[in-house]
C-alpha positions as YAML, in Angstrom:
chain: A
units: angstrom
residues:
- id: 1
  name: MET
  ca: [-0.05, -0.01, 0.02]
- id: 2
  name: VAL
  ca: [2.79, 2.20, 0.87]
- id: 3
  name: GLY
  ca: [4.78, 1.73, -2.18]
- id: 4
  name: GLY
  ca: [0.99, 2.58, -4.15]
- id: 5
  name: LEU
  ca: [0.93, 5.49, -2.12]
- id: 6
  name: SER
  ca: [4.36, 6.93, -2.40]
- id: 7
  name: LEU
  ca: [4.28, 6.29, -6.44]
- id: 8
  name: VAL
  ca: [1.29, 8.95, -6.51]
- id: 9
  name: LEU
  ca: [2.77, 10.98, -4.55]
- id: 10
  name: VAL
  ca: [6.20, 11.34, -6.57]
- id: 11
  name: SER
  ca: [4.45, 10.51, -10.08]
- id: 12
  name: ALA
  ca: [2.13, 13.78, -9.08]
- id: 13
  name: GLY
  ca: [5.04, 16.17, -8.78]
- id: 14
  name: CYS
  ca: [3.13, 17.39, -5.84]
- id: 15
  name: PHE
  ca: [6.21, 18.49, -3.38]
- id: 16
  name: LYS
  ca: [8.69, 21.43, -2.89]
- id: 17
  name: ALA
  ca: [11.65, 20.82, -0.79]
- id: 18
  name: SER
  ca: [14.65, 23.35, 0.22]
- id: 19
  name: THR
  ca: [17.78, 23.15, 2.25]
- id: 20
  name: ILE
  ca: [19.41, 25.85, 3.05]
- id: 21
  name: MET
  ca: [22.45, 25.96, 5.93]
- id: 22
  name: LYS
  ca: [24.18, 29.67, 6.42]
- id: 23
  name: VAL
  ca: [27.78, 29.25, 8.03]
- id: 24
  name: ASN
  ca: [29.25, 31.91, 10.02]
- id: 25
  name: GLN
  ca: [32.86, 33.20, 9.73]
- id: 26
  name: ASP
  ca: [33.34, 31.57, 12.93]
- id: 27
  name: GLY
  ca: [31.82, 28.00, 11.56]
- id: 28
  name: ALA
  ca: [28.23, 28.25, 13.43]
- id: 29
  name: GLY
  ca: [25.41, 28.54, 11.49]
- id: 30
  name: THR
  ca: [21.75, 27.65, 10.93]
- id: 31
  name: ILE
  ca: [20.10, 25.21, 8.56]
- id: 32
  name: PHE
  ca: [16.44, 26.25, 7.18]
- id: 33
  name: GLU
  ca: [14.57, 23.31, 5.91]
- id: 34
  name: SER
  ca: [11.28, 23.86, 4.42]
- id: 35
  name: MET
  ca: [9.15, 21.40, 2.69]
- id: 36
  name: ALA
  ca: [5.40, 22.00, 0.86]
- id: 37
  name: MET
  ca: [3.14, 19.71, -0.50]
- id: 38
  name: ARG
  ca: [0.18, 20.12, -2.39]
- id: 39
  name: GLU
  ca: [-3.04, 20.14, -0.59]
- id: 40
  name: ALA
  ca: [-5.15, 18.26, -3.55]
- id: 41
  name: THR
  ca: [-2.58, 15.97, -4.18]
- id: 42
  name: VAL
  ca: [-2.69, 15.09, -0.22]
- id: 43
  name: GLN
  ca: [-6.48, 14.70, 0.02]
- id: 44
  name: GLN
  ca: [-6.24, 12.50, -2.91]
- id: 45
  name: ILE
  ca: [-3.56, 10.39, -0.73]
- id: 46
  name: ILE
  ca: [-6.25, 10.54, 1.90]
- id: 47
  name: GLY
  ca: [-8.68, 9.39, 0.51]
- id: 48
  name: MET
  ca: [-6.43, 6.31, -1.00]
- id: 49
  name: MET
  ca: [-5.09, 5.32, 2.07]
- id: 50
  name: SER
  ca: [-8.85, 5.99, 3.95]
- id: 51
  name: GLY
  ca: [-10.13, 3.28, 1.43]
- id: 52
  name: PHE
  ca: [-7.86, 0.81, 2.64]
- id: 53
  name: ALA
  ca: [-7.75, 1.41, 6.13]
- id: 54
  name: GLY
  ca: [-11.50, 1.29, 6.20]
- id: 55
  name: ALA
  ca: [-14.13, 4.19, 6.72]
- id: 56
  name: GLY
  ca: [-12.92, 6.77, 9.10]
- id: 57
  name: LYS
  ca: [-9.70, 4.89, 9.59]
- id: 58
  name: GLY
  ca: [-7.24, 7.03, 7.45]
- id: 59
  name: PRO
  ca: [-4.66, 9.91, 8.59]
- id: 60
  name: THR
  ca: [-5.86, 13.65, 8.89]
- id: 61
  name: VAL
  ca: [-3.84, 15.96, 6.93]
- id: 62
  name: ASP
  ca: [-1.72, 17.09, 10.12]
- id: 63
  name: GLU
  ca: [-0.43, 13.44, 9.84]
- id: 64
  name: PHE
  ca: [1.23, 14.28, 6.75]
- id: 65
  name: MET
  ca: [4.59, 16.29, 7.45]
- id: 66
  name: PRO
  ca: [3.64, 16.48, 11.31]
- id: 67
  name: LEU
  ca: [6.01, 18.75, 13.05]
- id: 68
  name: ASP
  ca: [7.61, 15.70, 15.24]
- id: 69
  name: GLN
  ca: [8.79, 14.29, 12.64]
- id: 70
  name: PHE
  ca: [11.42, 17.79, 12.04]
- id: 71
  name: LYS
  ca: [11.73, 17.98, 15.99]
- id: 72
  name: GLY
  ca: [13.41, 14.49, 15.64]
- id: 73
  name: LYS
  ca: [15.38, 15.47, 12.62]
- id: 74
  name: ALA
  ca: [18.40, 17.52, 14.31]
- id: 75
  name: GLY
  ca: [20.45, 14.25, 14.84]
- id: 76
  name: ASP
  ca: [19.80, 13.80, 11.16]
- id: 77
  name: TYR
  ca: [21.95, 16.53, 10.04]
- id: 78
  name: GLY
  ca: [25.18, 15.68, 12.86]
- id: 79
  name: PRO
  ca: [26.19, 15.93, 15.98]
- id: 80
  name: GLY
  ca: [25.60, 19.00, 18.01]
- id: 81
  name: VAL
  ca: [22.96, 19.95, 15.51]
- id: 82
  name: LYS
  ca: [19.81, 21.51, 17.68]
- id: 83
  name: TYR
  ca: [16.50, 21.75, 16.43]
- id: 84
  name: VAL
  ca: [15.20, 25.34, 17.10]
- id: 85
  name: LYS
  ca: [11.84, 25.82, 15.89]
- id: 86
  name: ALA
  ca: [9.27, 24.58, 13.03]
- id: 87
  name: ASN
  ca: [5.81, 25.86, 11.74]
- id: 88
  name: LYS
  ca: [3.22, 24.65, 9.66]
- id: 89
  name: SER
  ca: [1.59, 26.46, 6.87]
- id: 90
  name: ARG
  ca: [-1.31, 26.73, 3.88]
- id: 91
  name: GLU
  ca: [0.25, 28.64, 1.25]
- id: 92
  name: ASN
  ca: [-1.17, 29.01, -2.45]
- id: 93
  name: GLY
  ca: [-2.46, 25.41, -2.71]
- id: 94
  name: PHE
  ca: [0.25, 23.93, -0.84]
- id: 95
  name: ILE
  ca: [0.92, 22.87, 2.63]
- id: 96
  name: LYS
  ca: [3.87, 23.59, 4.21]
- id: 97
  name: VAL
  ca: [6.65, 23.21, 6.71]
- id: 98
  name: GLU
  ca: [9.20, 25.30, 7.56]
- id: 99
  name: ALA
  ca: [12.14, 24.06, 10.29]
- id: 100
  name: GLU
  ca: [15.21, 25.42, 11.61]
- id: 101
  name: TYR
  ca: [18.10, 23.97, 13.09]
- id: 102
  name: SER
  ca: [21.43, 25.31, 14.78]
- id: 103
  name: PHE
  ca: [25.12, 24.41, 14.58]
- id: 104
  name: SER
  ca: [27.89, 25.81, 16.36]
- id: 105
  name: ASP
  ca: [30.67, 23.25, 14.33]
- id: 106
  name: VAL
  ca: [30.30, 22.93, 10.37]
- id: 107
  name: THR
  ca: [32.90, 20.63, 10.42]
- id: 108
  name: LYS
  ca: [30.19, 18.02, 12.06]
- id: 109
  name: VAL
  ca: [27.60, 18.68, 10.18]
- id: 110
  name: LYS
  ca: [26.25, 16.08, 7.25]
- id: 111
  name: LEU
  ca: [23.73, 17.88, 4.80]
- id: 112
  name: PRO
  ca: [21.74, 15.61, 2.41]
- id: 113
  name: THR
  ca: [21.93, 15.83, -1.18]
- id: 114
  name: SER
  ca: [18.13, 15.35, -1.49]
- id: 115
  name: ASN
  ca: [14.94, 15.93, 0.79]
- id: 116
  name: GLN
  ca: [11.32, 14.41, 0.16]
- id: 117
  name: PRO
  ca: [8.27, 14.66, 2.04]
- id: 118
  name: ASP
  ca: [7.83, 11.78, 4.90]
- id: 119
  name: MET
  ca: [4.08, 9.85, 4.77]
- id: 120
  name: PRO
  ca: [2.14, 8.06, 7.58]
- id: 121
  name: GLY
  ca: [3.47, 4.45, 7.26]
- id: 122
  name: SER
  ca: [6.37, 5.17, 4.97]
- id: 123
  name: THR
  ca: [9.84, 3.98, 5.37]
- id: 124
  name: ASN
  ca: [13.05, 5.60, 4.11]
- id: 125
  name: GLU
  ca: [14.74, 3.33, 1.62]
- id: 126
  name: GLY
  ca: [18.23, 3.52, 0.23]
- id: 127
  name: LYS
  ca: [20.97, 4.81, 1.92]
- id: 128
  name: PRO
  ca: [21.09, 8.79, 1.98]
- id: 129
  name: GLU
  ca: [23.88, 11.11, 0.49]
- id: 130
  name: TYR
  ca: [25.95, 13.78, 2.53]
- id: 131
  name: LEU
  ca: [27.25, 16.69, 1.98]
- id: 132
  name: ALA
  ca: [30.39, 17.03, 3.81]
- id: 133
  name: PHE
  ca: [32.53, 20.29, 5.61]
- id: 134
  name: GLY
  ca: [35.63, 21.64, 6.49]
- id: 135
  name: LEU
  ca: [36.79, 24.57, 7.73]
- id: 136
  name: VAL
  ca: [40.39, 26.93, 7.83]
- id: 137
  name: ARG
  ca: [39.91, 30.27, 9.73]
- id: 138
  name: ASN
  ca: [42.66, 32.93, 8.87]
- id: 139
  name: VAL
  ca: [43.36, 34.66, 12.45]
- id: 140
  name: ARG
  ca: [45.33, 37.66, 10.97]
- id: 141
  name: ASP
  ca: [42.54, 38.80, 7.86]
- id: 142
  name: GLY
  ca: [39.65, 37.44, 9.84]
- id: 143
  name: ASN
  ca: [38.60, 35.21, 6.76]
- id: 144
  name: SER
  ca: [37.17, 31.94, 6.56]
- id: 145
  name: GLU
  ca: [37.76, 29.21, 3.70]
- id: 146
  name: LEU
  ca: [35.00, 26.51, 3.48]
- id: 147
  name: THR
  ca: [35.77, 23.16, 1.77]
- id: 148
  name: ILE
  ca: [32.16, 21.36, 0.63]
- id: 149
  name: ARG
  ca: [33.12, 17.74, -0.32]
- id: 150
  name: MET
  ca: [30.36, 16.30, -2.50]
- id: 151
  name: PRO
  ca: [29.68, 12.56, -2.06]
- id: 152
  name: PRO
  ca: [31.62, 9.93, -4.23]
- id: 153
  name: PRO
  ca: [30.31, 9.33, -8.02]
- id: 154
  name: LYS
  ca: [28.56, 6.09, -8.09]
- id: 155
  name: PRO
  ca: [30.29, 4.09, -10.41]
- id: 156
  name: GLU
  ca: [27.62, 2.64, -13.09]
- id: 157
  name: THR
  ca: [26.71, -1.10, -13.15]
- id: 158
  name: THR
  ca: [24.83, -3.54, -15.12]
- id: 159
  name: ARG
  ca: [22.50, -5.94, -14.07]
- id: 160
  name: GLY
  ca: [24.58, -8.04, -12.66]
- id: 161
  name: GLY
  ca: [26.41, -5.27, -10.49]
- id: 162
  name: THR
  ca: [29.35, -4.94, -12.08]
- id: 163
  name: GLU
  ca: [30.73, -1.69, -13.06]
- id: 164
  name: THR
  ca: [30.70, -1.00, -16.93]
- id: 165
  name: ASP
  ca: [32.04, 2.02, -19.45]
- id: 166
  name: THR
  ca: [28.91, 1.18, -22.03]
- id: 167
  name: GLN
  ca: [25.70, 2.77, -22.05]
- id: 168
  name: PRO
  ca: [22.85, 1.95, -24.08]
- id: 169
  name: GLN
  ca: [21.97, 4.29, -26.95]
- id: 170
  name: GLN
  ca: [18.29, 6.37, -26.28]
- id: 171
  name: GLY
  ca: [15.65, 5.67, -28.75]
- id: 172
  name: GLU
  ca: [13.32, 8.35, -29.86]
- id: 173
  name: GLY
  ca: [10.52, 6.59, -27.89]
- id: 174
  name: ASP
  ca: [12.80, 6.59, -24.46]
- id: 175
  name: ALA
  ca: [13.16, 10.85, -25.56]
- id: 176
  name: GLU
  ca: [9.16, 10.76, -25.78]
- id: 177
  name: GLY
  ca: [8.90, 8.72, -22.39]
- id: 178
  name: GLY
  ca: [11.37, 11.26, -20.67]
- id: 179
  name: GLU
  ca: [9.39, 14.43, -21.91]
- id: 180
  name: ALA
  ca: [5.90, 12.77, -20.75]
- id: 181
  name: LEU
  ca: [7.83, 12.30, -17.31]
- id: 182
  name: LEU
  ca: [9.08, 15.24, -16.67]
- id: 183
  name: ALA
  ca: [5.40, 17.10, -17.37]
- id: 184
  name: LEU
  ca: [4.35, 14.46, -14.20]
- id: 185
  name: PHE
  ca: [6.85, 16.69, -12.38]
- id: 186
  name: LYS
  ca: [5.85, 19.92, -13.53]
- id: 187
  name: ASP
  ca: [5.21, 21.47, -9.83]
- id: 188
  name: MET
  ca: [8.22, 19.78, -8.12]
- id: 189
  name: GLU
  ca: [10.86, 22.03, -7.07]
- id: 190
  name: VAL
  ca: [14.23, 21.19, -4.92]
- id: 191
  name: THR
  ca: [16.94, 23.34, -4.08]
- id: 192
  name: VAL
  ca: [20.27, 22.66, -1.94]
- id: 193
  name: ALA
  ca: [22.61, 25.89, -1.08]
- id: 194
  name: VAL
  ca: [24.88, 27.07, 1.57]
- id: 195
  name: GLU
  ca: [24.96, 30.67, 2.21]
- id: 196
  name: CYS
  ca: [28.74, 32.03, 3.47]
- id: 197
  name: GLY
  ca: [29.17, 35.02, 6.00]
- id: 198
  name: LYS
  ca: [28.08, 38.23, 4.49]
- id: 199
  name: GLU
  ca: [30.28, 38.29, 1.31]
- id: 200
  name: VAL
  ca: [32.02, 35.82, -1.06]
- id: 201
  name: LEU
  ca: [35.54, 36.51, -1.49]
- id: 202
  name: SER
  ca: [36.40, 33.81, -3.96]
- id: 203
  name: THR
  ca: [35.29, 30.21, -5.20]
- id: 204
  name: ASN
  ca: [35.58, 27.35, -7.85]
- id: 205
  name: ALA
  ca: [31.93, 26.64, -7.32]
- id: 206
  name: THR
  ca: [29.83, 26.66, -10.41]
- id: 207
  name: ASN
  ca: [26.91, 28.27, -9.13]
- id: 208
  name: ARG
  ca: [27.27, 31.39, -7.01]
- id: 209
  name: GLU
  ca: [24.78, 34.18, -6.50]
- id: 210
  name: GLY
  ca: [26.32, 36.98, -3.81]
- id: 211
  name: ASN
  ca: [27.24, 34.95, -0.88]
- id: 212
  name: ARG
  ca: [25.19, 31.82, -1.71]
- id: 213
  name: VAL
  ca: [26.62, 28.79, -3.66]
- id: 214
  name: THR
  ca: [23.87, 26.77, -5.10]
- id: 215
  name: LEU
  ca: [24.68, 22.90, -5.27]
- id: 216
  name: LEU
  ca: [21.40, 21.25, -6.69]
- id: 217
  name: HIS
  ca: [18.40, 22.75, -7.61]
- id: 218
  name: PHE
  ca: [15.94, 21.82, -9.91]
- id: 219
  name: ALA
  ca: [12.96, 23.65, -10.92]
- id: 220
  name: PHE
  ca: [10.76, 21.26, -13.48]
- id: 221
  name: ASP
  ca: [8.26, 24.05, -14.63]
- id: 222
  name: LYS
  ca: [11.11, 25.79, -15.63]
- id: 223
  name: LEU
  ca: [13.17, 22.67, -17.25]
- id: 224
  name: LEU
  ca: [9.83, 21.83, -19.71]
- id: 225
  name: ALA
  ca: [10.36, 25.26, -21.28]
- id: 226
  name: HIS
  ca: [13.43, 23.94, -22.85]
- id: 227
  name: PRO
  ca: [12.37, 20.44, -24.88]
- id: 228
  name: GLU
  ca: [15.14, 21.06, -27.06]
- id: 229
  name: LYS
  ca: [17.64, 21.21, -24.74]
- id: 230
  name: LEU
  ca: [16.45, 18.78, -22.57]
- id: 231
  name: LYS
  ca: [16.79, 16.46, -25.27]
- id: 232
  name: GLU
  ca: [20.19, 17.19, -25.66]
- id: 233
  name: LEU
  ca: [20.73, 16.44, -21.87]
- id: 234
  name: GLN
  ca: [19.16, 12.97, -22.44]
- id: 235
  name: LYS
  ca: [21.26, 12.15, -25.72]
- id: 236
  name: ARG
  ca: [25.09, 13.24, -24.01]
- id: 237
  name: SER
  ca: [23.19, 10.81, -20.41]
- id: 238
  name: PRO
  ca: [26.56, 11.69, -19.04]
- id: 239
  name: LYS
  ca: [28.43, 9.18, -16.48]
- id: 240
  name: PRO
  ca: [28.38, 10.79, -12.84]
- id: 241
  name: GLU
  ca: [32.09, 11.47, -12.82]
- id: 242
  name: SER
  ca: [31.95, 13.44, -16.24]
- id: 243
  name: LEU
  ca: [29.10, 16.13, -14.99]
- id: 244
  name: ASP
  ca: [32.09, 18.67, -15.92]
- id: 245
  name: ALA
  ca: [31.36, 17.81, -19.39]
- id: 246
  name: ILE
  ca: [28.16, 18.84, -19.95]
- id: 247
  name: LYS
  ca: [28.83, 22.20, -17.39]
- id: 248
  name: ASP
  ca: [28.03, 24.36, -20.46]
- id: 249
  name: LEU
  ca: [24.90, 23.23, -21.75]
- id: 250
  name: LEU
  ca: [23.78, 23.33, -18.10]
- id: 251
  name: LYS
  ca: [24.84, 26.67, -17.95]
- id: 252
  name: ASP
  ca: [22.00, 27.28, -20.34]
- id: 253
  name: ILE
  ca: [18.89, 25.54, -19.37]
- id: 254
  name: GLU
  ca: [16.93, 27.36, -16.82]
- id: 255
  name: GLY
  ca: [15.54, 25.61, -13.63]
- id: 256
  name: ILE
  ca: [18.65, 23.05, -13.58]
- id: 257
  name: LYS
  ca: [21.89, 24.10, -11.43]
- id: 258
  name: ILE
  ca: [23.88, 21.16, -10.40]
- id: 259
  name: GLU
  ca: [27.42, 21.77, -8.83]
- id: 260
  name: VAL
  ca: [30.02, 19.60, -10.99]
- id: 261
  name: GLN
  ca: [33.23, 20.17, -8.52]
- id: 262
  name: GLN
  ca: [34.08, 17.36, -6.63]
- id: 263
  name: GLU
  ca: [35.16, 19.87, -3.85]
- id: 264
  name: VAL
  ca: [34.16, 23.33, -3.63]
- id: 265
  name: LYS
  ca: [36.22, 26.07, -1.85]
- id: 266
  name: VAL
  ca: [34.42, 29.20, -0.93]
- id: 267
  name: LYS
  ca: [36.42, 31.84, 0.69]
- id: 268
  name: TYR
  ca: [34.18, 34.20, 2.58]
- id: 269
  name: GLN
  ca: [34.10, 37.05, 5.08]
...
């Protein structure tokens, strides 16, 4: 049952998620997590769950993304990370939760590269991937340098589970199927970013605006506005370790930002 309901949730492209970490010069900072699900889809899922559980036995809207869930997530971000607050609201047809966490040492923080809402009775399958951080402070000039280490790339495997250097060629029908799948995700948006101090002095980050370094951003409604570039992106189908090969292409597509550096350095004040 849970698998079927999760499919409804994902295929509807009904959630928006962002994780923004703000780090000060001394390595302390705050993590802001935001999660929103389209209310109409929540009601649809509740109806399905009520059908499975029997009349009157299904969950309520408040059981989706309960605040207690966010209170218990502090430890997932690493030792020393503390829950500060969370609130739930309704906004533009979405049910939204915003949570805040604090930390005193960024080198102990582990930031997930992806996030999605939990459902009543669901289990988190698969091993999550995390960003790791290092910090060097220059006492003389007062500047700091943050190192962001991306998760190691996963080797491609064959059906037998062994590494391979070959990929099947994608046919025209596959490309059309990919476009149809993207259409289902039109409302979906995911962002992971780090904001460093007051001003970034230098960085090798792929996507930087002001003091924000965006490590991952997908806005599927904007992606769908570039079908020709999406076809080219699908055609290239790069291996995880060769993201740099499509760096120029990614730059021209609004709605998608991916960090191609394995290790990002940010000098800031």
